DOTI-726321 format. One record per residue (C-alpha): residue number from 0; residue in one letter; chain; x, y, z. Coordinates in pm, whole numbers, plus 50000, padded with zeros to 5 digits. Example, Ala and Ser with C-alpha at 12.3 -4.5 7.8 and 13.67 -1.06 7.14 Angstrom:
BEGIN
{0 "A" "A" {51230 49550 50780}}
{1 "S" "A" {51367 49894 50714}}
! end
This chain:
BEGIN
{0 "X" "A" {65535 79349 52698}}
{1 "X" "A" {65845 79372 52563}}
{2 "X" "A" {66065 79665 52633}}
{3 "X" "A" {66247 79874 52399}}
{4 "X" "A" {66590 79824 52439}}
{5 "X" "A" {66793 79659 52673}}
{6 "X" "A" {66922 79821 52972}}
{7 "X" "A" {67300 79754 52912}}
{8 "X" "A" {67267 79968 52578}}
{9 "X" "A" {67142 80276 52765}}
{10 "X" "A" {67318 80570 52717}}
{11 "X" "A" {67533 80425 52468}}
{12 "X" "A" {67500 80720 52198}}
{13 "X" "A" {67544 81009 52426}}
{14 "X" "A" {67863 80822 52566}}
{15 "X" "A" {68012 80792 52226}}
{16 "X" "A" {67949 81141 52124}}
{17 "X" "A" {68268 81412 52159}}
{18 "X" "A" {68237 81674 52376}}
{19 "X" "A" {68224 82022 52229}}
{20 "X" "A" {68302 82317 52431}}
{21 "X" "A" {68001 82586 52405}}
{22 "X" "A" {68096 82923 52268}}
{23 "X" "A" {68120 83225 52509}}
{24 "X" "A" {67764 83416 52490}}
{25 "X" "A" {67812 83795 52310}}
{26 "X" "A" {67506 83969 52441}}
{27 "X" "A" {67377 84034 52771}}
{28 "X" "A" {67072 83805 52886}}
{29 "X" "A" {66756 84065 52875}}
{30 "X" "A" {66688 84077 53212}}
{31 "X" "A" {67069 84224 53271}}
{32 "X" "A" {67046 84425 52949}}
{33 "X" "A" {66714 84618 53036}}
{34 "X" "A" {66838 84676 53408}}
{35 "X" "A" {67160 84837 53232}}
{36 "X" "A" {66928 85065 52999}}
{37 "X" "A" {66721 85164 53280}}
{38 "X" "A" {67010 85278 53481}}
{39 "X" "A" {67183 85456 53212}}
{40 "X" "A" {66836 85623 53132}}
{41 "X" "A" {66786 85740 53482}}
{42 "X" "A" {67138 85862 53509}}
{43 "X" "A" {67097 86082 53187}}
{44 "X" "A" {66768 86218 53330}}
{45 "X" "A" {66975 86292 53655}}
{46 "X" "A" {67213 86472 53439}}
{47 "X" "A" {67493 86250 53586}}
{48 "X" "A" {67800 86138 53376}}
{49 "X" "A" {67755 85757 53196}}
{50 "X" "A" {68070 85542 53167}}
{51 "X" "A" {68122 85465 52810}}
{52 "X" "A" {68118 85064 52798}}
{53 "X" "A" {68158 84860 52472}}
{54 "X" "A" {67897 84622 52419}}
{55 "X" "A" {67989 84278 52357}}
{56 "X" "A" {67814 84263 52030}}
{57 "X" "A" {68032 84576 51899}}
{58 "X" "A" {68383 84361 51971}}
{59 "X" "A" {68523 84201 51669}}
{60 "X" "A" {68515 83827 51652}}
{61 "X" "A" {68842 83614 51617}}
{62 "X" "A" {68870 83475 51261}}
{63 "X" "A" {68818 83095 51263}}
{64 "X" "A" {69109 82906 51132}}
! end
């Protein structure tokens, strides 16, 4: 049974593709966000102060050149 390509060409396209750095995430993952929201809700119920934190989604993006 013939193979689907020679092993000498394995990974050829992937190795030729330029590496692009991933963008940093702008929002927290749901698990962390839910935990933070729960913590804030409980602090408010207890009448404790809640520190103000600027969410990453409200920080303006840098202009692309």
